[in-house]
N, C-alpha and C positions, 0 to 999 in steps of 0.2 A: 638461438636454440629454443628457448621457451619465453616467447614474446606474448605478452597478454595486452589487448587494446584496451582503451580507456572504455569502449562500448562493452566489452566483456566484464570489467571491472564493475561497471554498473549493474550489469546483469547478475553478476556474482552477490553483489551487494544486496540487490533487490530480493533475491533468493534467500540469503541469510535472514535479512529482516523479516521477510514473510515467516520462515521457519521459526523464528524466535517468537513472534507474536502468537503463535500456536501453543508456546510454553506457558502462557499467562493463565492465571486461574482467575482474575478478574476480567469481566467481559469488556468492561470500558477501557482497560488498558490494552487489551487484546485488539480492540478496534482502532485504537489509536495507532499503535505500532504497525497493525495490518494496513492502515491507510498509508502510512509512511512507504511501507513496502509496495503498494499499489502505485503511489507516485513515482516511485523509483522505476517501476515496471513501464509506466507510461513513458517515461523519459528514455528508457531503454528501447522501448518500441519506436519512438521517434529516431533514436540514435541508429537504428537499424535501416536507416532510409525508409521510413514508415511502414511498419509491420502492423497493420490494422488489427488482425486478431488479439495481438498482445494489448494494443492501446484500447481498444473497445472493452475487452474483458475486464482490464484492470481499472478503466473508467467507471464501468458499471459497479465493480466492487467498491471503489472510492465512493461513488454516489448512495450505495447502500450504507456503508460505514458513517459517511456524513449524516445520513437521515436518521440513524438511530442515535448517534452521538447528540445531534442537536435536539431530539426529542428528549433524550436523557437529561441533557443539561437545562433544557428549558422547564422540563418537569419538576427539576429540583428547585428552580427558582420560584415556581408558583406556591409552594408550599410556605404557609405563614406560620 
């Protein structure tokens, strides 16, 4: 009657994590949770027998988040 595949579950989880990320007030927390959502969306895109638009978009988002998180954490370490 109401069967949800593993692929759909991953897609729903990715959507939920992404929506939760936008509720964060702290930009660092937002980027970390958003990155988890992006990773889940990349996995989802692969599970959909390779949906390139989903994979490319979320890999880009993950790259941007990683860049700014790295910049943020390296910047904190340089302060003496």
